[in-house]
DSSP file (Angstrom, degrees, kcal/mol; ACC not computed):
  #  RESIDUE AA STRUCTURE BP1 BP2  ACC     N-H-->O    O-->H-N    N-H-->O    O-->H-N    TCO  KAPPA ALPHA  PHI   PSI    X-CA   Y-CA   Z-CA
    1    1 A M              0   0    0      0, 0.0     2,-0.6     0, 0.0     0, 0.0   0.000 360.0 360.0 360.0 123.0  -11.5   -4.8  -22.6
    2    2 A N        -     0   0    0      4,-0.0     2,-0.1     0, 0.0     4,-0.0  -0.921 360.0-147.1-112.5 111.0   -7.7   -4.7  -22.5
    3    3 A K        -     0   0    0     -2,-0.6     3,-0.3     1,-0.1     0, 0.0  -0.465   8.0-141.8 -75.2 147.7   -6.2   -1.6  -24.1
    4    4 A K  S    S+     0   0    0      1,-0.3     2,-0.9    -2,-0.1    -1,-0.1   0.926  96.6  41.1 -74.4 -46.8   -2.8   -2.0  -25.8
    5    5 A N  S    S-     0   0    0      2,-0.0    -1,-0.3     0, 0.0     2,-0.2  -0.784  82.0-177.1-104.7  88.5   -1.4    1.4  -24.6
    6    6 A K        -     0   0    0     -2,-0.9    -4,-0.0    -3,-0.3    -2,-0.0  -0.546  28.0-143.4 -85.7 151.8   -2.5    1.7  -21.0
    7    7 A D  S    S+     0   0    0     -2,-0.2     2,-0.3     2,-0.0    -1,-0.1   0.685  83.4  53.8 -84.3 -19.6   -1.8    4.7  -19.0
    8    8 A T        -     0   0    0      2,-0.0     2,-0.4     0, 0.0    -2,-0.1  -0.816  60.6-159.6-118.5 157.7   -1.2    2.7  -15.8
    9    9 A F        -     0   0    0     -2,-0.3     2,-0.1     4,-0.0    -2,-0.0  -0.917  24.3-176.2-135.2 103.9    1.0   -0.2  -14.9
   10   10 A N     >  -     0   0    0     -2,-0.4     4,-1.9     1,-0.0     3,-0.4  -0.316  42.1 -87.1-101.7-177.1   -0.2   -2.1  -11.8
   11   11 A R  H  > S+     0   0    0      1,-0.3     4,-2.7     2,-0.2     5,-0.2   0.878 124.4  52.8 -57.8 -43.4    1.1   -5.0   -9.8
   12   12 A S  H  > S+     0   0    0      1,-0.2     4,-2.4     2,-0.2    -1,-0.3   0.855 108.1  52.4 -64.6 -33.1   -0.5   -7.7  -11.9
   13   13 A D  H  > S+     0   0    0     -3,-0.4     4,-2.3     2,-0.2    -1,-0.2   0.896 109.8  48.8 -66.5 -39.6    1.1   -6.2  -15.0
   14   14 A I  H  X S+     0   0    0     -4,-1.9     4,-2.5     2,-0.2    -2,-0.2   0.930 111.9  48.8 -64.9 -45.2    4.5   -6.3  -13.3
   15   15 A E  H  X S+     0   0    0     -4,-2.7     4,-2.4     1,-0.2    -2,-0.2   0.918 112.1  48.6 -60.8 -44.1    3.9   -9.9  -12.3
   16   16 A K  H  X S+     0   0    0     -4,-2.4     4,-1.9     2,-0.2    -1,-0.2   0.914 111.8  49.2 -62.5 -43.1    2.9  -10.9  -15.8
   17   17 A S  H  X S+     0   0    0     -4,-2.3     4,-2.0     1,-0.2    -2,-0.2   0.900 112.4  47.6 -63.5 -42.0    5.9   -9.2  -17.3
   18   18 A L  H  X S+     0   0    0     -4,-2.5     4,-3.0     2,-0.2    -1,-0.2   0.864 108.2  55.2 -69.5 -35.1    8.3  -10.9  -14.8
   19   19 A R  H  < S+     0   0    0     -4,-2.4    -1,-0.2     1,-0.2    -2,-0.2   0.883 110.7  46.0 -63.4 -37.7    6.7  -14.3  -15.5
   20   20 A E  H  < S+     0   0    0     -4,-1.9    -2,-0.2     1,-0.2    -1,-0.2   0.875 116.7  44.7 -69.9 -37.6    7.3  -13.8  -19.2
   21   21 A E  H  < S+     0   0    0     -4,-2.0    -2,-0.2     1,-0.3    -1,-0.2   0.862 126.7  28.7 -74.4 -37.0   10.9  -12.6  -18.6
   22   22 A F    ><  +     0   0    0     -4,-3.0     3,-1.6    -5,-0.1    -1,-0.3  -0.705  65.4 169.1-126.6  78.6   11.7  -15.4  -16.0
   23   23 A P  T 3  S+     0   0    0      0, 0.0    -1,-0.1     0, 0.0    -4,-0.1   0.697  73.8  66.3 -66.9 -17.6    9.6  -18.5  -16.8
   24   24 A N  T 3  S+     0   0    0      2,-0.1     2,-0.3     0, 0.0    -5,-0.1   0.623  86.4  86.3 -79.6 -11.7   11.6  -20.6  -14.4
   25   25 A L  S <  S-     0   0    0     -3,-1.6     2,-0.1    -7,-0.2    -3,-0.1  -0.659  78.3-125.3 -89.4 145.2   10.3  -18.6  -11.4
   26   26 A T     >  -     0   0    0     -2,-0.3     4,-2.1     1,-0.1     5,-0.2  -0.377  23.4-109.9 -82.3 166.1    7.0  -19.5   -9.7
   27   27 A K  H  > S+     0   0    0      1,-0.2     4,-2.4     2,-0.2     5,-0.2   0.879 120.0  51.7 -60.7 -39.0    4.1  -17.1   -9.2
   28   28 A I  H  > S+     0   0    0      2,-0.2     4,-2.7     1,-0.2     5,-0.2   0.899 107.8  51.2 -67.2 -41.7    4.7  -17.2   -5.5
   29   29 A Q  H  > S+     0   0    0      2,-0.2     4,-2.1     1,-0.2    -1,-0.2   0.909 112.4  46.5 -62.3 -42.2    8.5  -16.4   -5.9
   30   30 A I  H  X S+     0   0    0     -4,-2.1     4,-2.2     2,-0.2    -2,-0.2   0.927 113.4  48.4 -66.2 -44.4    7.6  -13.4   -8.1
   31   31 A S  H  X S+     0   0    0     -4,-2.4     4,-2.3     1,-0.2    -2,-0.2   0.903 112.0  49.1 -62.7 -42.5    5.0  -12.1   -5.7
   32   32 A D  H  X S+     0   0    0     -4,-2.7     4,-2.4     2,-0.2    -1,-0.2   0.879 110.0  52.3 -64.6 -38.2    7.3  -12.5   -2.7
   33   33 A S  H  X S+     0   0    0     -4,-2.1     4,-2.2    -5,-0.2    -2,-0.2   0.917 109.8  47.7 -64.1 -43.5   10.1  -10.6   -4.6
   34   34 A I  H  X S+     0   0    0     -4,-2.2     4,-2.6     1,-0.2     5,-0.2   0.917 111.6  51.1 -63.5 -43.3    7.7   -7.7   -5.4
   35   35 A D  H  X S+     0   0    0     -4,-2.3     4,-2.6     1,-0.2    -2,-0.2   0.908 109.7  50.3 -59.3 -43.3    6.6   -7.6   -1.8
   36   36 A T  H  X S+     0   0    0     -4,-2.4     4,-2.1     2,-0.2    -1,-0.2   0.912 111.9  47.0 -62.5 -44.2   10.2   -7.5   -0.6
   37   37 A I  H  X S+     0   0    0     -4,-2.2     4,-2.2     2,-0.2    -2,-0.2   0.937 114.6  45.9 -64.6 -47.2   11.1   -4.7   -2.9
   38   38 A L  H  X S+     0   0    0     -4,-2.6     4,-2.5     1,-0.2    -2,-0.2   0.884 112.6  50.8 -65.4 -38.6    8.0   -2.6   -2.0
   39   39 A D  H  X S+     0   0    0     -4,-2.6     4,-2.6    -5,-0.2    -1,-0.2   0.892 109.8  50.9 -64.5 -39.3    8.5   -3.2    1.7
   40   40 A S  H  X S+     0   0    0     -4,-2.1     4,-2.3    -5,-0.2    -2,-0.2   0.904 111.6  46.9 -64.5 -42.2   12.2   -2.1    1.4
   41   41 A I  H  X S+     0   0    0     -4,-2.2     4,-2.3     2,-0.2     5,-0.2   0.934 113.6  48.3 -64.2 -46.2   11.2    1.1   -0.4
   42   42 A T  H  X S+     0   0    0     -4,-2.5     4,-2.3     1,-0.2    -2,-0.2   0.910 112.8  48.0 -61.8 -44.0    8.4    1.8    2.2
   43   43 A E  H  X S+     0   0    0     -4,-2.6     4,-1.6     2,-0.2    -1,-0.2   0.912 111.4  49.7 -64.4 -42.9   10.8    1.2    5.1
   44   44 A A  H  <>S+     0   0    0     -4,-2.3     5,-2.7     1,-0.2     6,-1.0   0.914 113.0  46.4 -62.7 -43.2   13.5    3.4    3.7
   45   45 A V  H ><5S+     0   0    0     -4,-2.3     3,-1.7     4,-0.2    -1,-0.2   0.898 109.6  54.4 -66.9 -40.0   11.1    6.3    3.1
   46   46 A A  H 3<5S+     0   0    0     -4,-2.3    -1,-0.2     1,-0.3    -2,-0.2   0.825 107.5  51.0 -63.2 -31.1    9.6    5.9    6.5
   47   47 A L  T 3<5S-     0   0    0     -4,-1.6    -1,-0.3    -5,-0.1    -2,-0.2   0.207 118.6-112.3 -90.8  14.9   13.1    6.2    8.1
   48   48 A N  T < 5S+     0   0    0     -3,-1.7    -3,-0.2    -5,-0.1    -2,-0.1   0.716  90.1 111.4  62.3  24.1   13.8    9.4    6.0
   49   49 A K      < -     0   0    0     -5,-2.7    -4,-0.2    -6,-0.2    -5,-0.1   0.796  63.4-150.7 -93.1 -33.4   16.4    7.7    3.9
   50   50 A G        -     0   0    0     -6,-1.0     2,-0.4    -9,-0.2    10,-0.2  -0.027   8.7-112.8  79.3 167.2   14.6    7.6    0.6
   51   51 A A  E     -A   59   0A   0      8,-2.2     8,-3.3    -7,-0.0     2,-0.4  -0.997  22.2-164.2-142.4 135.0   15.1    5.0   -2.1
   52   52 A E  E     -A   58   0A   0     -2,-0.4     2,-0.6     6,-0.2     6,-0.2  -0.977   6.4-168.2-123.5 130.6   16.7    5.3   -5.5
   53   53 A I  E >>  -A   57   0A   0      4,-3.0     3,-2.5    -2,-0.4     4,-2.2  -0.957  33.5-122.4-114.8 110.2   16.4    2.8   -8.4
   54   54 A R  T 34 S+     0   0    0     -2,-0.6     4,-0.0     1,-0.3    -2,-0.0  -0.226  94.0  11.2 -56.6 133.0   18.9    3.8  -11.1
   55   55 A G  T 34 S+     0   0    0      1,-0.1    -1,-0.3    35,-0.0    36,-0.0   0.395 128.6  59.5  80.8  -3.8   17.2    4.5  -14.4
   56   56 A F  T <4 S-     0   0    0     -3,-2.5    35,-2.0     1,-0.2     2,-0.3   0.717 101.6 -93.4-119.3 -58.7   13.8    4.4  -12.8
   57   57 A G  E  <  -AB  53  90A   0     -4,-2.2    -4,-3.0    33,-0.3     2,-0.4  -0.979  28.8 -80.2 163.0-174.2   13.4    7.1  -10.1
   58   58 A T  E     -AB  52  89A   0     31,-2.5    31,-2.7    -2,-0.3     2,-0.5  -0.961  22.5-152.1-126.3 138.2   13.6    8.2   -6.5
   59   59 A F  E     +AB  51  88A   0     -8,-3.3    -8,-2.2    -2,-0.4     2,-0.3  -0.949  25.9 167.7-109.4 125.9   11.1    7.7   -3.7
   60   60 A L  E     - B   0  87A   0     27,-2.7    27,-3.5    -2,-0.5     2,-0.5  -0.907  39.2-104.4-134.4 160.5   11.2   10.4   -0.9
   61   61 A K  E     - B   0  86A   0     -2,-0.3     2,-0.5    25,-0.2    25,-0.2  -0.750  34.8-158.1 -85.2 131.0    9.1   11.4    2.0
   62   62 A K  E     - B   0  85A   0     23,-3.3    23,-2.0    -2,-0.5     2,-0.4  -0.941   5.8-143.7-113.5 129.4    7.1   14.6    1.3
   63   63 A Y  E     - B   0  84A   0     -2,-0.5     2,-0.5    21,-0.2    21,-0.2  -0.764   6.7-153.4 -93.1 134.8    5.8   16.8    4.1
   64   64 A I  E     - B   0  83A   0     19,-3.5    19,-1.8    -2,-0.4     3,-0.1  -0.942  25.7-117.8-109.4 124.1    2.5   18.5    3.7
   65   65 A R        -     0   0    0     -2,-0.5    18,-0.1    17,-0.2     2,-0.1  -0.082  33.2 -94.1 -60.0 154.4    2.1   21.7    5.8
   66   66 A P        +     0   0    0      0, 0.0     2,-0.3     0, 0.0    15,-0.2  -0.393  55.0 173.2 -64.5 148.3   -0.5   22.0    8.5
   67   67 A R  E     -C   80   0B   0     13,-2.4    13,-3.3    14,-0.1     2,-0.3  -0.979  28.7-123.0-154.0 163.4   -3.6   23.7    7.3
   68   68 A K  E     -C   79   0B   0     -2,-0.3     2,-0.3    11,-0.2    11,-0.2  -0.817  26.0-179.6-109.9 153.8   -7.2   24.5    8.2
   69   69 A F  E     -C   78   0B   0      9,-2.8     9,-3.4    -2,-0.3     2,-0.4  -0.965  16.0-137.4-146.1 160.6  -10.3   23.5    6.5
   70   70 A S  E     -C   77   0B   0     -2,-0.3     7,-0.2     7,-0.2     3,-0.0  -0.956  19.2-121.6-126.1 144.7  -14.0   24.0    6.9
   71   71 A N     >  -     0   0    0      5,-2.4     4,-2.8    -2,-0.4     5,-0.3  -0.722  21.6-149.1 -78.6 118.7  -16.9   21.7    6.6
   72   72 A P  T  4 S+     0   0    0      0, 0.0    -1,-0.2     0, 0.0     0, 0.0   0.789  93.1  49.3 -63.8 -26.3  -19.2   23.2    3.9
   73   73 A K  T  4 S+     0   0    0      1,-0.1    -2,-0.0     3,-0.1    -3,-0.0   0.926 126.7  21.6 -78.9 -45.7  -22.3   21.9    5.5
   74   74 A T  T  4 S-     0   0    0      2,-0.1    -1,-0.1     0, 0.0     3,-0.1   0.585  91.9-134.5 -98.9 -12.1  -21.8   23.0    9.1
   75   75 A K     <  +     0   0    0     -4,-2.8     2,-0.3     1,-0.2    -2,-0.0   0.616  51.4 153.6  65.4  14.0  -19.3   25.8    8.4
   76   76 A K        -     0   0    0     -5,-0.3    -5,-2.4     1,-0.0     2,-0.5  -0.586  39.6-137.7 -75.5 132.7  -17.2   24.4   11.3
   77   77 A V  E     +C   70   0B   0     -2,-0.3     2,-0.3    -7,-0.2    -7,-0.2  -0.792  26.6 178.4 -93.8 130.2  -13.4   25.2   10.9
   78   78 A S  E     -C   69   0B   0     -9,-3.4    -9,-2.8    -2,-0.5     2,-0.4  -0.862  20.2-131.3-127.5 163.1  -11.0   22.4   11.8
   79   79 A Y  E     -C   68   0B   0     -2,-0.3     2,-0.5   -11,-0.2   -11,-0.2  -0.941   9.1-159.4-120.7 139.0   -7.3   22.1   11.7
   80   80 A L  E     -C   67   0B   0    -13,-3.3   -13,-2.4    -2,-0.4     3,-0.1  -0.971  19.0-137.9-116.7 124.1   -5.2   19.3   10.2
   81   81 A G        -     0   0    0     -2,-0.5   -14,-0.1   -15,-0.2     2,-0.1  -0.009  44.4 -59.4 -71.1-178.8   -1.6   18.9   11.4
   82   82 A E        -     0   0    0    -16,-0.1     2,-0.3   -19,-0.0   -17,-0.2  -0.393  60.3-173.8 -64.0 136.5    1.4   18.2    9.3
   83   83 A T  E     -B   64   0A   0    -19,-1.8   -19,-3.5    -3,-0.1     2,-0.3  -0.826  11.6-141.3-126.4 166.9    1.2   15.0    7.3
   84   84 A T  E     +B   63   0A   0     -2,-0.3     2,-0.3   -21,-0.2   -21,-0.2  -0.915  16.5 175.9-128.8 157.2    3.6   13.0    5.1
   85   85 A T  E     -B   62   0A   0    -23,-2.0   -23,-3.3    -2,-0.3     2,-0.4  -0.947  38.0 -94.1-149.0 166.1    3.2   11.1    1.9
   86   86 A I  E     -B   61   0A   0     -2,-0.3     2,-0.4   -25,-0.2   -25,-0.2  -0.743  36.9-160.4 -87.6 132.5    5.6    9.2   -0.5
   87   87 A N  E     -B   60   0A   0    -27,-3.5   -27,-2.7    -2,-0.4     2,-0.5  -0.938   0.1-157.7-114.1 135.1    6.8   11.3   -3.4
   88   88 A F  E     -B   59   0A   0     -2,-0.4     2,-0.5   -29,-0.2   -29,-0.2  -0.949   6.6-171.8-114.4 130.1    8.1    9.7   -6.6
   89   89 A K  E     -B   58   0A   0    -31,-2.7   -31,-2.5    -2,-0.5   -33,-0.1  -0.975  21.1-137.2-120.2 117.5   10.4   11.6   -9.0
   90   90 A S  E     -B   57   0A   0     -2,-0.5   -33,-0.3   -33,-0.2   -34,-0.1  -0.351  21.2-111.0 -74.5 153.4   11.1    9.7  -12.2
   91   91 A S     >  -     0   0    0    -35,-2.0     4,-2.1   -38,-0.1     5,-0.2  -0.313  25.2-110.9 -77.6 164.5   14.6    9.6  -13.7
   92   92 A K  H  > S+     0   0    0      1,-0.2     4,-1.9     2,-0.2     5,-0.1   0.879 119.1  54.9 -62.1 -37.9   15.6   11.4  -16.9
   93   93 A L  H  > S+     0   0    0      1,-0.2     4,-1.4     2,-0.2    -1,-0.2   0.908 108.9  46.9 -63.3 -42.7   15.9    8.0  -18.6
   94   94 A L  H  4 S+     0   0    0      1,-0.2    -1,-0.2     2,-0.2    -2,-0.2   0.878 109.6  54.4 -66.7 -37.8   12.4    7.0  -17.7
   95   95 A N  H  < S+     0   0    0     -4,-2.1    -1,-0.2     1,-0.2    -2,-0.2   0.866 105.5  53.4 -63.9 -35.8   11.1   10.4  -18.8
   96   96 A K  H  <        0   0    0     -4,-1.9    -1,-0.2     1,-0.3    -2,-0.2   0.880 360.0 360.0 -66.2 -37.3   12.7    9.9  -22.3
   97   97 A K     <        0   0    0     -4,-1.4    -1,-0.3    -5,-0.1    -2,-0.2   0.496 360.0 360.0 -75.4 360.0   11.0    6.5  -22.7
């Protein structure tokens, strides 16, 4: 079942959209292009530079504070150090659409 108004837009949707927009490109060329873009964003964020795509949004590294947690079964308390994740903030133009 393929919904018309989906809440998510995944890699295969991007590839399909690009194939329709650029019929002269092969599937491999489109896939390699997507890989290059995603690798560039990941590398920039990992180096604390961030990545901005005008009209789309910004990717930044987000730090999550150290915290403690307990195992509900054993009641043992453990500590988790500071971790990082990628944070995406959409642009105003994307929010309007």
